[in-house]
C-alpha positions, -999 to +999 in steps of 0.1 A: +000+000+000+029+024+007+041+018-028+008+032-042+010+062-020+044+069-033+031+068-069+003+093-060+028+114-042+045+119-076+077+104-063+082+073-084+106+069-112+087+066-145+095+041-171+091+067-199+118+069-225+145+096-220+136+128-238+144+164-237+123+180-210+122+218-208+121+234-173+088+251-163+099+277-138+070+302-139+036+298-125+019+314-155+035+288-178+025+259-156-011+271-154-012+275-192-002+238-196-026+223-170-057+246-173-087+226-185-067+193-187-062+163-165-028+148-156-029+110-162-009+079-160-018+042-155-044+042-126-042+079-120-063+109-132-058+143-115-071+177-120-048+205-109-067+238-110-053+273-115-068+283-082-046+259-062-067+227-059-058+191-067-085+165-070-090+132-088-087+094-084-058+071-081-060+033-079-096+035-067-092+062-041-099+099-041-070+123-043-073+157-028-049+185-021-036+219-027-007+235-045+011+268-048+040+280-069+071+290-049+105+301-062+101+282-094+087+250-079+053+233-078+047+229-040+019+205-031+002+190-001-016+157-010-040+132+004-047+097-011-080+087+005-074+094+042-036+090+039-017+122+042+012+121+017+027+154+030+042+184+014+068+185-013+082+211-037+089+197-071+107+208-102+085+206-133+097+198-168+076+196-200+080+176-232+050+177-256+019+166-236+040+151-208+049+169-176+077+155-154+074+162-117+108+158-099+105+156-061+126+174-035+131+205-057+144+185-086+169+163-066+146+133-060+127+108-080+103+117-108+069+108-123+057+116-158+021+125-163+003+130-196-019+160-202-053+150-215 
């Protein structure tokens, strides 16, 4: 179960092929990418709204949370069902319709999510 929580926490290394991902360092650019779209990957569908909310489903459980942009990072607090996954500020990179979230201000593991 902890493994699934890590996936939802956007902390798992993705199996996606290596590609050139461009840094997203400004809130306005991030919002332009996510507005009106869902972030998806196997078993996960999330809506990240411009007003700072996160909601969706992952592996049969509700996901809720909040986010803010701070000093070039996507900082989020997240819940998977009743499990608090905590806060983390993540670097964001973009390649086509894929966003890569890299935990711990870009020094940790990453997860790729597709914009739909």
